[in-house]
ROKOLDREN-724640 format. One record per residue: residue number from 0; residue in one letter; chain; x, y, z of N, C-alpha, C, CB in turn. Coordinates in steps of 0.001 Angstrom, whole numbers, plus 500000, padded with zeros to 6 digits. Last residue first. Glycine has a CB too. Example, Ala and Ser with C-alpha at 12.3 -4.5 7.8 and 13.67 -1.06 7.14 Angstrom:
1:S:A:512850:497750:507080:513670:498940:507140:512900:500030:507870:514084:499402:505725 $
0:A:A:513190:494310:507800:512300:495500:507800:513200:496700:507800:511308:495527:509046 $
! end
This chain:
152:X:A:625364:521356:869458:625034:520173:870255:626291:519650:870876:624353:519082:869406 $
151:X:A:624212:524210:868160:625368:523715:868911:624929:522569:869804:626019:524847:869754 $
150:X:A:622760:524082:864870:622696:524266:866319:623977:523780:866949:621488:523529:866920 $
149:X:A:622999:523275:862346:623423:524648:862606:623343:524980:864093:622567:525629:861802 $
148:X:A:624282:520025:861573:623291:520918:862158:623883:522294:862361:622773:520361:863483 $
147:X:A:626030:518114:860749:625539:519045:859750:624522:520038:860280:624945:518293:858626 $
146:X:A:626599:516664:863046:627710:517180:862256:627253:518235:861251:628404:516041:861530 $
145:X:A:624068:515881:863847:624797:516840:864675:625952:517455:863893:625321:516162:865952 $
144:X:A:623457:514006:861872:622695:515250:861949:623415:516302:862774:621321:514990:862535 $
143:X:A:625361:512042:862545:625356:512656:861216:624619:513981:861250:624714:511718:860183 $
142:X:A:624560:511424:865154:625897:511971:864920:626007:512628:863544:626945:510868:865054 $
141:X:A:621963:510424:864660:622163:511595:865511:623519:512240:865237:622050:511206:866994 $
140:X:A:622579:508160:863159:621841:509253:862523:622000:510536:863334:620343:508891:862376 $
139:X:A:623842:506706:865201:624584:507068:863988:623897:508228:863277:624707:505853:863037 $
138:X:A:621718:506395:866981:622916:507114:867407:623747:507554:866203:623762:506238:868341 $
137:X:A:619966:504828:865449:619569:506178:865855:620756:507010:866297:618551:506113:866972 $
136:X:A:621501:502491:865330:621185:503196:864101:620764:504637:864401:620078:502461:863334 $
135:X:A:621397:501801:868012:622701:502098:867389:622490:502887:866105:623492:500788:867093 $
134:X:A:618619:501390:868230:619287:502409:869043:620654:502780:868484:619435:501921:870474 $
133:X:A:618174:499274:866432:617507:500559:866229:618203:501675:867003:616040:500468:866649 $
132:X:A:619685:497320:867706:620058:497754:866356:619429:499105:866054:619624:496709:865299 $
131:X:A:618222:497017:870096:619598:497542:870127:620079:498015:868755:620547:496476:870654 $
130:X:A:615739:496059:868875:615799:497320:869613:617233:497829:869737:615186:497149:871002 $
129:X:A:616122:493518:867774:616029:494677:866881:616147:496007:867608:614730:494639:866133 $
128:X:A:616144:491730:869868:617352:491825:869054:617311:493045:868132:617533:490550:868228 $
127:X:A:613620:491990:870947:614765:492352:871783:616070:492419:870998:614909:491362:872913 $
126:X:A:612120:490990:868758:611962:492372:869198:613165:492827:870010:610684:492528:870020 $
125:X:A:612971:488331:868755:613214:489169:867585:613123:490640:867956:612218:488840:866468 $
124:X:A:611996:487534:871245:613424:487442:870929:613804:488315:869755:613805:486010:870638 $
123:X:A:609207:487997:870906:609987:488709:871919:611484:488673:871628:609721:488117:873289 $
122:X:A:606939:487556:869290:608276:487652:868693:609230:488362:869649:608219:488399:867338 $
121:X:A:604783:487596:870942:604933:486444:870050:606312:486414:869400:603851:486465:868972 $
120:X:A:605060:490060:872223:605248:488822:872987:605426:487601:872099:604074:488602:873907 $
119:X:A:604470:491879:870165:605780:491893:870821:606040:490546:871483:605862:493036:871866 $
118:X:A:601863:491177:869568:602850:491203:868486:604273:491189:869056:602642:492450:867593 $
117:X:A:600545:491574:871975:600767:490196:871500:601784:490116:870358:599448:489590:871040 $
116:X:A:600478:494420:872035:601411:493704:872905:601590:492252:872458:600921:493748:874356 $
115:X:A:600180:496505:869300:599664:495312:869969:600736:494594:870753:599055:494369:868965 $
114:X:A:600673:499025:868472:600322:498040:867448:599839:496734:868053:601511:497774:866548 $
113:X:A:601386:500145:870903:600140:500574:870265:599715:499575:869197:600300:501975:869650 $
112:X:A:603828:498841:871284:602753:498654:872257:601414:499041:871645:603020:499481:873529 $
111:X:A:605356:499756:869128:604982:498349:869182:603881:498074:870206:606195:497510:869502 $
110:X:A:605507:502516:869799:605040:502075:868487:604555:500634:868529:606150:502222:867451 $
109:X:A:606698:502467:872295:605307:502933:872171:604707:502462:870857:605232:504476:872266 $
108:X:A:609277:501536:871469:608469:500786:872424:606990:501177:872332:608987:501014:873846 $
107:X:A:610104:503576:869774:609963:502218:869231:609087:501381:870162:611359:501545:869043 $
106:X:A:610086:505697:871672:609287:505756:870450:609061:504386:869846:609952:506651:869436 $
105:X:A:611934:504915:873613:610522:505023:873990:609625:505093:872760:610298:506255:874868 $
104:X:A:614271:504922:871984:613845:503727:872721:612357:503799:873037:614658:503571:874023 $
103:X:A:614310:507578:870989:614266:506434:870074:613779:505170:870777:615646:506190:869465 $
102:X:A:614397:509069:873384:613302:509267:872426:613189:508066:871495:613521:510559:871605 $
101:X:A:616831:508170:874506:615566:507959:875213:614375:508066:874262:615418:508974:876355 $
100:X:A:618616:509085:872504:618585:507678:872886:617250:507335:873552:619759:507349:873832 $
99:X:A:618087:511815:872621:617835:511077:871386:617736:509579:871664:618942:511355:870358 $
98:X:A:618975:512372:875216:617582:512621:874838:617212:511803:873606:617350:514123:874571 $
97:X:A:621664:511809:874907:620870:510948:875782:619378:511137:875529:621196:511236:877253 $
96:X:A:622290:513928:873178:622535:512553:872759:621712:511576:873598:624031:512218:872865 $
95:X:A:621581:516270:874674:620865:515907:873443:621081:514458:873005:621288:516821:872330 $
94:X:A:621319:515811:878241:622115:516082:877044:621371:515599:875799:623502:515401:877144 $
93:X:A:618415:516908:880140:619595:516109:879824:620289:516528:878550:619220:514680:879723 $
92:X:A:614796:516897:879841:616066:517304:880448:617217:516431:879936:615979:517222:881988 $
91:X:A:612480:517948:877383:613191:516836:878017:614497:517327:878622:613461:515707:876999 $
90:X:A:611385:519990:875974:611052:519926:877384:611748:518782:878114:609575:519795:877542 $
89:X:A:611949:519681:873337:612637:520760:874047:612422:520699:875558:612168:522100:873522 $
88:X:A:610251:517778:872286:611603:517361:872681:612355:518435:873460:612401:516984:871455 $
87:X:A:607608:518358:871401:607902:518252:872820:609325:517954:873220:607078:517247:873372 $
86:X:A:607329:518525:868616:606719:519560:869448:607212:519527:870890:605219:519414:869426 $
85:X:A:608687:516280:867761:609061:517584:867223:608517:518718:868087:608555:517730:865789 $
84:X:A:607244:514275:868999:608618:514536:869442:609068:515912:868973:609583:513449:868912 $
83:X:A:604907:514437:867457:604865:514687:868894:606234:514997:869463:604277:513499:869611 $
82:X:A:605979:513677:865015:605406:515013:865155:605276:515390:866624:604037:515088:864464 $
81:X:A:606764:511012:865516:607780:512044:865264:607239:513476:865384:608368:511848:863882 $
80:X:A:604068:509894:866031:605157:509876:867021:606232:510923:866730:605795:508495:867064 $
79:X:A:602524:510203:863622:602187:510936:864851:603361:510989:865843:600974:510289:865525 $
78:X:A:603615:508534:861606:603493:509970:861389:603313:510733:862703:602325:510257:860460 $
77:X:A:603522:506023:862640:604773:506464:862024:604767:507966:861797:605006:505735:860700 $
76:X:A:600834:505855:863287:601821:505976:864365:603169:506453:863841:601989:504639:865081 $
75:X:A:599846:505567:860687:599408:506699:861505:600404:506926:862639:597981:506454:862072 $
74:X:A:601025:503160:859940:601407:504386:859242:600987:505640:860013:600790:504404:857851 $
73:X:A:599701:501409:861697:601166:501480:861678:601644:502779:861026:601752:500267:860932 $
72:X:A:597016:501628:860989:597470:502153:862277:598988:502321:862319:597020:501233:863407 $
71:X:A:596795:502549:857451:596623:501659:858598:597225:502286:859857:597273:500286:858321 $
70:X:A:594891:504040:854916:596051:504143:855796:595786:503267:857023:596331:505641:856208 $
69:X:A:594095:503536:851449:593746:503599:852861:595018:503618:853683:592846:502410:853270 $
68:X:A:595202:503345:848895:594359:504505:849210:593935:504598:850679:593133:504471:848352 $
67:X:A:598729:502437:849115:597327:502111:848925:596470:503314:849340:596939:500842:849738 $
66:X:A:601357:502847:849728:600786:503659:848658:599350:503296:848332:601618:503530:847426 $
65:X:A:603375:502829:852070:601993:502362:851993:601269:503217:850956:601278:502437:853396 $
64:X:A:605903:503881:851814:605766:502570:852434:604373:501981:852263:606098:502660:853896 $
63:X:A:605543:506346:850603:606432:505371:849971:606260:503968:850541:607871:505808:850130 $
62:X:A:603737:507619:852393:603368:507399:850995:604237:506321:850344:603483:508704:850210 $
61:X:A:605239:507673:854736:603958:506968:854717:603549:506660:853282:602866:507801:855420 $
60:X:A:607393:509273:853872:607615:507889:854326:606329:507082:854288:608192:507874:855748 $
59:X:A:606045:511660:853326:606767:510973:852262:607011:509510:852627:608100:511679:851978 $
58:X:A:605143:512292:855894:604171:512010:854831:604815:511274:853666:603534:513308:854334 $
57:X:A:607667:512679:857114:606736:511678:857622:605700:511298:856574:606044:512189:858875 $
56:X:A:608716:514799:855643:609387:513499:855577:608496:512384:856112:610698:513538:856363 $
55:X:A:606782:516779:856379:607032:516437:854968:607681:515063:854855:607931:517503:854299 $
54:X:A:607039:516826:859197:605765:516470:858578:605962:516048:857124:604788:517647:858658 $
53:X:A:609645:517722:859458:609297:516390:859972:607987:515916:859342:609177:516410:861527 $
52:X:A:609268:520270:858380:610196:519336:857731:609926:517899:858180:611655:519724:858044 $
51:X:A:607521:521360:860232:607085:521178:858845:607994:520219:858090:607042:522520:858126 $
50:X:A:609031:521483:862636:607800:520700:862556:607431:520386:861114:606656:521442:863233 $
49:X:A:612605:521339:861952:611361:521967:862352:610168:521045:862133:611165:523258:861593 $
48:X:A:615168:519092:863164:614460:519847:862141:613189:520462:862714:614125:518949:860945 $
47:X:A:616129:517717:865436:616981:518653:864706:616224:519579:863770:617993:517898:863925 $
46:X:A:614334:515960:866459:615136:516726:867409:615962:517811:866722:616053:515797:868179 $
45:X:A:613292:514703:864241:612421:515609:864982:613175:516441:866009:611336:514827:865668 $
44:X:A:615261:512907:863476:615084:514139:862696:614268:515157:863468:614408:513837:861354 $
43:X:A:614686:510862:865262:615938:511610:865404:615857:512925:864647:617131:510777:864900 $
42:X:A:612210:510025:864244:612323:510456:865641:613590:511269:865866:612308:509246:866577 $
41:X:A:612917:509302:861617:611986:510405:861839:612050:510921:863278:610563:509964:861508 $
40:X:A:614701:507143:862125:615128:508314:861362:614232:509506:861669:615115:508012:859852 $
39:X:A:612960:505420:863469:614128:505945:864181:614678:507178:863460:615226:504858:864305 $
38:X:A:611172:504890:861339:610707:505515:862573:611866:506135:863343:609982:504493:863448 $
37:X:A:612867:503607:859544:612234:504861:859144:611743:505609:860383:611061:504597:858165 $
36:X:A:613500:501338:861039:614557:502273:860673:613990:503626:860247:615406:501688:859552 $
35:X:A:610852:500163:861349:611744:500486:862464:612774:501550:862099:612455:499236:862935 $
34:X:A:609641:499565:858897:609146:500681:859681:610115:501098:860777:607819:500331:860283 $
33:X:A:610655:497258:857892:610988:498518:857220:610658:499708:858102:610243:498633:855888 $
32:X:A:611992:494943:860117:610790:495649:859697:611226:496956:859038:609823:495912:860910 $
31:X:A:614257:492341:859172:613951:493614:859810:612621:494146:859307:615066:494633:859555 $
30:X:A:614946:490059:857763:613937:489962:858802:613603:491245:859517:614362:488995:859779 $
29:X:A:616616:490379:855643:617174:489756:856839:616203:489744:858010:618431:490467:857242 $
28:X:A:615087:491755:853814:615518:490400:853452:616023:489653:854688:616623:490452:852367 $
27:X:A:614990:494237:854910:613788:493411:855011:614121:491959:854692:612685:493930:854063 $
26:X:A:617276:495599:854229:617299:494812:855463:616035:493993:855686:617509:495721:856634 $
25:X:A:616561:496992:851877:617564:495939:851807:617503:495027:853037:618958:496551:851673 $
24:X:A:614774:498846:852930:614300:497888:851920:615263:496709:851832:614155:498571:850531 $
23:X:A:616503:500259:854580:615383:499523:855179:614795:498515:854203:614293:500494:855641 $
22:X:A:618204:501396:852687:618735:500430:853652:617616:499609:854281:619532:501149:854745 $
21:X:A:616419:503170:851463:617013:502077:850679:617592:500992:851592:618114:502622:849747 $
20:X:A:615883:504835:853686:614805:504122:853010:615349:502945:852199:614025:505079:852098 $
19:X:A:618422:505843:854300:617684:505044:855296:616597:504227:854609:617059:505957:856387 $
18:X:A:618995:507265:851941:619874:506181:852380:619137:505257:853355:621152:506754:853040 $
17:X:A:616889:509146:851994:617037:508228:850869:617899:507026:851255:617650:508956:849665 $
16:X:A:617463:510492:854396:616204:509774:854234:616306:508754:853105:615058:510755:853962 $
15:X:A:619920:511660:853757:619884:510655:854819:618587:509845:854720:620004:511327:856217 $
14:X:A:619011:513422:851751:620009:512398:851444:619993:511287:852491:621407:513024:851360 $
13:X:A:617244:515037:853221:616766:514259:852070:617724:513132:851730:616579:515165:850851 $
12:X:A:618928:516221:855085:617839:515356:855547:617340:514468:854420:616682:516195:856107 $
11:X:A:620464:517700:853300:621119:516688:854138:620068:515695:854636:621869:517353:855343 $
10:X:A:618501:519380:852308:619162:518435:851400:619911:517353:852156:620120:519171:850480 $
9:X:A:617753:520915:854490:616771:520037:853863:617446:519003:852979:615774:520849:853049 $
8:X:A:619712:521222:857390:619597:521434:855955:618670:520425:855310:620956:521369:855307 $
7:X:A:617814:521839:860316:618817:521039:859626:618647:521275:858139:618690:519520:859978 $
6:X:A:617163:524970:861844:616748:523839:861035:617957:523126:860438:615801:524296:859930 $
5:X:A:617639:527316:863076:617517:526128:863919:617205:524881:863134:616460:526337:864949 $
4:X:A:617620:529130:860980:618854:528933:861729:618822:527677:862596:619124:530138:862592 $
3:X:A:615345:529765:859614:616046:528554:859219:617310:528273:859992:616371:528625:857800 $
2:X:A:615723:533255:860029:614858:532154:859606:615704:530950:859162:613920:532611:858456 $
1:X:A:617806:534300:862766:617343:534327:861385:616505:533103:861068:618525:534414:860428 $
0:X:A:617332:535800:865824:617620:534571:865143:617035:534636:863734:617064:533368:865926 $
! end
């Protein structure tokens, strides 16, 4: 196998990241959390790209979303979850599309559980309305990445 054969094109990832980041800024007006869409992007990217590419985009996302000199738990989770998926997604059984669906659902759920269950319970209706949007958004990103991936999915 040649070097970079299993990796998604960096420029495709960069373009999708830029679109996702701008979309997340736009959707904040409608009550969405900027972090949700970026997290779903990074979790889906982790199934297609290598560890270092996920790390670069994760650090870029953390820097663009939180440019203060300190880092909060939300940003740490935004970085750690996709890196964990990058290392462990090969061990999940099933088809890649269903894996991506499961990874995105469990990643968003773990993200909010770690940030605090009261945060979910106080906004349960909002949380339950955003999770399907996140899953559909993750499916769209998966299809885009699959179309430009060098792997056979």
